[in-house]
DOZA-828160 format. One record per residue (C-alpha): residue number from 1; residue in one letter; z, y, x. Coordinates in nm, 2 decimals. Example, Ala and Ser with C-alpha at 12.3 -4.5 7.8 and 13.67 -1.06 7.14 Angstrom:
<1 "A" <0.78 -0.45 1.23>>
<2 "S" <0.71 -0.11 1.37>>
END
This chain:
<1 "M" <0.00 0.00 0.00>>
<2 "M" <0.09 0.24 0.28>>
<3 "D" <-0.26 0.22 0.43>>
<4 "F" <-0.41 0.33 0.10>>
<5 "L" <-0.16 0.60 0.06>>
<6 "D" <-0.25 0.74 0.40>>
<7 "L" <-0.62 0.72 0.32>>
<8 "A" <-0.56 0.89 -0.01>>
<9 "L" <-0.38 1.18 0.16>>
<10 "K" <-0.64 1.20 0.44>>
<11 "Y" <-0.96 1.19 0.23>>
<12 "G" <-0.88 1.19 -0.14>>
<13 "G" <-0.76 1.54 -0.19>>
<14 "F" <-0.40 1.43 -0.26>>
<15 "T" <-0.09 1.58 -0.10>>
<16 "S" <0.25 1.45 0.00>>
<17 "L" <0.38 1.56 -0.35>>
<18 "D" <0.15 1.29 -0.50>>
<19 "K" <0.30 0.99 -0.32>>
<20 "V" <0.51 0.86 -0.60>>
<21 "Y" <0.22 0.90 -0.85>>
<22 "L" <-0.02 0.73 -0.61>>
<23 "E" <0.22 0.44 -0.56>>
<24 "N" <0.25 0.39 -0.93>>
<25 "I" <-0.12 0.41 -0.99>>
<26 "L" <-0.24 0.21 -0.70>>
<27 "S" <0.01 -0.08 -0.71>>
<28 "P" <-0.15 -0.28 -0.99>>
<29 "M" <-0.50 -0.23 -0.86>>
<30 "T" <-0.71 -0.47 -0.65>>
<31 "A" <-0.81 -0.35 -0.30>>
<32 "Q" <-1.16 -0.25 -0.42>>
<33 "Q" <-1.02 -0.06 -0.72>>
<34 "Q" <-0.79 0.12 -0.48>>
<35 "F" <-1.08 0.22 -0.26>>
<36 "D" <-1.28 0.34 -0.56>>
<37 "F" <-0.98 0.55 -0.68>>
<38 "I" <-0.92 0.73 -0.35>>
<39 "T" <-1.28 0.78 -0.26>>
<40 "P" <-1.38 1.15 -0.32>>
<41 "P" <-1.67 1.20 -0.56>>
<42 "P" <-2.02 1.25 -0.41>>
<43 "S" <-2.01 1.63 -0.48>>
<44 "V" <-1.69 1.67 -0.27>>
<45 "I" <-1.82 1.46 0.02>>
<46 "N" <-2.15 1.66 0.02>>
<47 "A" <-1.97 2.00 0.00>>
<48 "Y" <-1.74 1.91 0.28>>
<49 "F" <-2.03 1.77 0.49>>
<50 "A" <-2.22 2.09 0.44>>
<51 "E" <-1.93 2.30 0.54>>
<52 "I" <-1.86 2.11 0.86>>
<53 "Y" <-2.23 2.12 0.94>>
<54 "Q" <-2.25 2.50 0.90>>
<55 "K" <-1.92 2.57 1.09>>
<56 "Q" <-1.91 2.30 1.35>>
<57 "G" <-2.26 2.16 1.38>>
<58 "P" <-2.44 1.84 1.29>>
<59 "Q" <-2.25 1.61 1.53>>
<60 "A" <-1.91 1.70 1.37>>
<61 "A" <-2.06 1.66 1.02>>
<62 "T" <-2.20 1.31 1.09>>
<63 "D" <-1.87 1.22 1.27>>
<64 "Y" <-1.68 1.31 0.96>>
<65 "Y" <-1.91 1.11 0.73>>
<66 "F" <-1.92 0.81 0.96>>
<67 "Q" <-1.54 0.80 0.99>>
<68 "L" <-1.52 0.83 0.61>>
<69 "S" <-1.76 0.55 0.56>>
<70 "K" <-1.57 0.32 0.79>>
<71 "E" <-1.23 0.39 0.65>>
<72 "L" <-1.33 0.39 0.28>>
<73 "H" <-1.57 0.10 0.31>>
<74 "L" <-1.88 0.30 0.20>>
<75 "F" <-2.13 0.10 0.40>>
<76 "K" <-2.42 -0.04 0.19>>
<77 "E" <-2.71 -0.26 0.30>>
<78 "E" <-2.96 -0.10 0.07>>
<79 "P" <-2.85 0.26 -0.01>>
<80 "S" <-3.04 0.44 -0.29>>
<81 "F" <-3.02 0.72 -0.55>>
<82 "V" <-2.87 0.46 -0.79>>
<83 "E" <-2.56 0.59 -0.60>>
<84 "E" <-2.33 0.29 -0.63>>
<85 "K" <-2.15 0.45 -0.34>>
<86 "P" <-2.15 0.81 -0.23>>
<87 "F" <-2.41 0.93 0.02>>
<88 "V" <-2.51 1.26 0.18>>
<89 "R" <-2.80 1.44 0.01>>
<90 "L" <-3.08 1.60 0.22>>
<91 "N" <-3.35 1.85 0.12>>
<92 "L" <-3.66 1.78 0.34>>
<93 "S" <-3.96 1.99 0.27>>
<94 "G" <-3.83 2.06 -0.08>>
<95 "K" <-3.79 1.69 -0.16>>
<96 "S" <-3.48 1.49 -0.23>>
<97 "F" <-3.36 1.25 0.03>>
<98 "G" <-3.03 1.10 0.12>>
<99 "F" <-2.87 0.92 0.41>>
<100 "A" <-2.59 0.66 0.44>>
<101 "Y" <-2.44 0.45 0.72>>
<102 "L" <-2.52 0.08 0.70>>
<103 "D" <-2.25 -0.06 0.93>>
<104 "E" <-1.99 0.01 1.20>>
<105 "T" <-2.26 0.04 1.47>>
<106 "G" <-2.34 0.39 1.34>>
<107 "L" <-2.69 0.29 1.22>>
<108 "A" <-2.79 0.51 0.93>>
<109 "Q" <-3.08 0.49 0.68>>
<110 "V" <-3.26 0.79 0.54>>
<111 "F" <-3.41 0.72 0.19>>
<112 "S" <-3.60 0.92 -0.06>>
<113 "Q" <-3.54 0.97 -0.44>>
<114 "Y" <-3.91 0.91 -0.51>>
<115 "P" <-4.18 0.73 -0.31>>
<116 "E" <-4.29 0.94 -0.02>>
<117 "Q" <-4.54 0.91 0.26>>
<118 "M" <-4.39 0.82 0.59>>
<119 "T" <-4.52 1.07 0.84>>
<120 "A" <-4.44 1.19 1.19>>
<121 "S" <-4.38 1.54 1.05>>
<122 "L" <-4.11 1.39 0.83>>
<123 "F" <-3.95 1.21 1.12>>
<124 "F" <-3.94 1.53 1.33>>
<125 "E" <-3.79 1.72 1.04>>
<126 "I" <-3.51 1.47 1.01>>
<127 "A" <-3.47 1.49 1.39>>
<128 "Q" <-3.43 1.87 1.37>>
<129 "V" <-3.16 1.83 1.11>>
<130 "F" <-2.98 1.58 1.33>>
<131 "P" <-3.08 1.65 1.69>>
<132 "H" <-2.82 1.41 1.83>>
<133 "Y" <-2.99 1.12 1.66>>
<134 "M" <-3.31 0.93 1.72>>
<135 "V" <-3.53 0.87 1.41>>
<136 "F" <-3.74 0.56 1.38>>
<137 "L" <-3.94 0.36 1.13>>
<138 "D" <-3.88 -0.02 1.09>>
<139 "K" <-4.03 -0.23 0.81>>
<140 "G" <-4.12 0.07 0.61>>
<141 "K" <-3.77 0.22 0.62>>
<142 "I" <-3.64 0.53 0.81>>
<143 "F" <-3.34 0.48 1.03>>
<144 "M" <-3.15 0.70 1.27>>
<145 "K" <-2.89 0.63 1.54>>
<146 "E" <-2.75 0.76 1.86>>
<147 "I" <-2.90 0.61 2.17>>
<148 "A" <-2.74 0.70 2.51>>
<149 "L" <-3.00 0.79 2.77>>
<150 "S" <-2.79 1.00 3.00>>
<151 "Q" <-2.80 0.73 3.27>>
<152 "Q" <-3.18 0.70 3.27>>
<153 "V" <-3.36 0.82 3.59>>
<154 "W" <-3.68 0.99 3.49>>
<155 "Q" <-4.00 1.03 3.70>>
<156 "E" <-4.25 1.29 3.59>>
<157 "Q" <-4.60 1.14 3.51>>
<158 "E" <-4.94 1.31 3.52>>
<159 "S" <-5.04 1.44 3.19>>
<160 "D" <-5.37 1.57 3.05>>
<161 "Y" <-5.19 1.81 2.82>>
<162 "L" <-5.09 2.17 2.91>>
<163 "L" <-4.79 2.19 2.68>>
<164 "T" <-4.66 1.83 2.70>>
<165 "Q" <-4.45 1.66 2.97>>
<166 "V" <-4.45 1.29 3.02>>
<167 "A" <-4.17 1.11 3.21>>
<168 "Q" <-4.09 0.75 3.26>>
<169 "S" <-3.78 0.54 3.34>>
<170 "K" <-3.74 0.17 3.38>>
<171 "E" <-3.69 0.12 3.01>>
<172 "W" <-3.83 0.43 2.84>>
<173 "M" <-4.13 0.66 2.82>>
<174 "K" <-4.04 1.02 2.72>>
<175 "I" <-4.30 1.26 2.58>>
<176 "S" <-4.19 1.61 2.50>>
<177 "G" <-4.34 1.95 2.43>>
<178 "L" <-4.36 2.26 2.21>>
<179 "N" <-4.67 2.15 2.04>>
<180 "Q" <-4.58 1.87 1.80>>
<181 "E" <-4.94 1.75 1.74>>
<182 "E" <-5.00 1.74 2.12>>
<183 "V" <-4.69 1.53 2.16>>
<184 "L" <-4.81 1.29 1.89>>
<185 "E" <-5.15 1.27 2.05>>
<186 "A" <-5.00 1.18 2.39>>
<187 "A" <-4.78 0.92 2.23>>
<188 "A" <-5.07 0.75 2.05>>
<189 "N" <-5.16 0.58 2.37>>
<190 "Y" <-4.85 0.35 2.34>>
<191 "S" <-4.79 0.08 2.08>>
<192 "D" <-4.42 0.01 2.15>>
<193 "Q" <-4.13 0.11 1.93>>
<194 "T" <-4.13 0.49 1.88>>
<195 "Y" <-3.82 0.71 1.84>>
<196 "Y" <-3.85 1.07 1.72>>
<197 "S" <-3.61 1.33 1.85>>
<198 "W" <-3.57 1.71 1.88>>
<199 "S" <-3.43 1.92 2.16>>
<200 "G" <-3.41 2.30 2.13>>
<201 "R" <-3.77 2.40 2.04>>
<202 "E" <-3.93 2.08 2.17>>
<203 "A" <-4.05 1.78 1.98>>
<204 "V" <-3.96 1.46 2.17>>
<205 "I" <-4.08 1.11 2.14>>
<206 "Y" <-3.91 0.82 2.32>>
<207 "I" <-4.09 0.49 2.35>>
<208 "S" <-3.90 0.17 2.43>>
<209 "M" <-4.09 -0.01 2.71>>
END
């Protein structure tokens, strides 16, 4: 019971004055009912996510939502706008999307309310919203996750493009530049798994070798 009380006080909008009430309400419930009761509604989660994003940045906002998802068991294998569990809503090019974490590895899925064409422009737009994540397509679904590349040793490669830089490590190819279309054209020469990212003003594509 105490664990659920702590979670309710931490995430559910309750205060220490509500402890006796919470004990009485939660005690006859199953664990799943307790989780459902203390989980904030989607509107509250989205409002808090947006506030953290604006004041502290995208990393802090996703950290909050990931921690919330872990502690309140909000992971879902197939998230959708049916909204069986809360998710974070996104407006991408004026269209309704959402994202939710799938498991404790931090893998997240971005999904649309209505069928949408999967384009590189969409992937780069998501990457601009969450520049600490890499965005990739797998089996027709959009995913994003953090991939640590700080230990990679990059060697610059010759490029036929004026505004695009190409570098290679033992495991990755990195193509970056101010011109998104040129970056995509340079990346078209490779058929391996492609990850879309954003850094400052530059579109970045990482290719797993």
